[in-house]
N, C-alpha and C positions, 0 to 999 in steps of 0.2 A: 542129778543136778550138775551142771557144768562148772568147772573150776579152772582157773588159770586161762581164761578165754584170751586174754591179751597175748598169751604166747603164740597163739595161732593166727594172729592179725599180722601180716607182714606187707610191707609196702609203704610208700610215703603217703602223707596226707594229701587228699585231692584238692585241698583248698590252697592251691599255689598258682602262680601265673601260667606255668606249663599246663595245668589242667584247664584253665580258662581257654588256652589255644586249642586244646583237645576238643572242648565243647564247641568252639567256633567251627572246627573242621567237621564235626558231627552234629549239625543242628536238628536232626530228626530225633524222635523219641519212640523207643520200643519198650516193651515190658517183658519181665521174666518171672516165671513161677517155678519154684523148685519143689518137687514132691520126693520125699525121702521114705523109703521102705526097706523091709528086710524079709528074709525067708521067701525068696523068689516073688517079691512084690506082694506078698500076703498080708503083711503088718505094717502100718505106718509107724515111723519112729519119731517120737516127739523129743524135744530138747536137744536137737542136733544144731550145732553152731554152723551157720552158712556164712561164708565170706565170698564176696564178688569183687574181682580186681580186674585191671586192664593193664596191658603193656602199651606204653605210649612213648616213642622215641627211646626205647631201651630201658625206660623206667617203669617198675611195677607200682601201680597206684591201687590201694585197697579203697574201694568206693562205697561198699555197703556190706553190713553184717547184721545178722538177726538170728533168732533161734526158732526152729520149727514149732508149730502148734501141735495140739493133740492128733490132728489128722496128718502130721508129718509134712506140713506145707508151710512155705514162706512165699507169699505172693505179692503182687503189685510193686515189683521192684522196677522202677522206671529208670531207664538208662539211655545215654546218648547213642544215636545211630546215624547212619547216612540217610539223607532224604530219599524217600521211595522213588522218586523220579530219577535218581542217580543210577539205579540198577534196571532201568526199563528196556534198555536195548541189549542185544546179544553181545555187543562189544564191551559193555560195561557190567553185565550181570555178574554179580558175585565179587567183583573187584573192589567195591567199596564197602563191602560188609564189615561190621565191627565184631570183633570176637572178644569175649570176656572169659575170664578164668574163675571157675566156681570151685571152692573147696568146702568140704564137709567134715566136721569133727564131732565125735561122741566117745566118751571114755570106754564104751563097751564094744566099739566097732573099729574096724581098719579105716584110717583116714583116706579121704579122696582129696587129692591135692591138684589144683589147677586143671580141672576138666574143662576143655574149651567148649564154649557155646556161642553161637551167632545170634545176635539180636538185630532185628530189622525194624524199620520205621512203621509205626502204627499196627504192629503185630505183637501178640502175646506169645513168646516162646515158653513152652513147658519143658522142663528138664527133669526127667525121672532119674533118681539116684538110688541105686540098690546097694545097701551097705552089707558087708560081711562081718560076722561077729568075730571078736578076737579069740574067743574060746567057747567051748560047748556049755560051760557052766562056770559059775563063780566059785572060787575056793573060799572057804570061810575060816 
């Protein structure tokens, strides 16, 4: 069971005028699914705290957080993105992509902090995260 989750949330609240400007600049919507596993992707890890943040104008905004289910998954995270047509030409491809920072925390595993993932309009991005155990066994 997770404790002190609040210690892992960093960044300002997204409910500010600056974030409204960010949404205006990124009117598209993409989705993110995070799949957390261990042991070379053999076992899903439940109760992993997932935090999704974005850097906008030098400020880190924590946008979403949840805990993985029994399958090690957090899904249907809908995030602002550029509109798909903004990336349709060779000159603009990739220039308007929106990158989010995903962090994963569980007391038995090494933290994954600010792993970058790109989210695009009308596309579900699947991010696999493989956690490394802190030790081979618990001391009692």
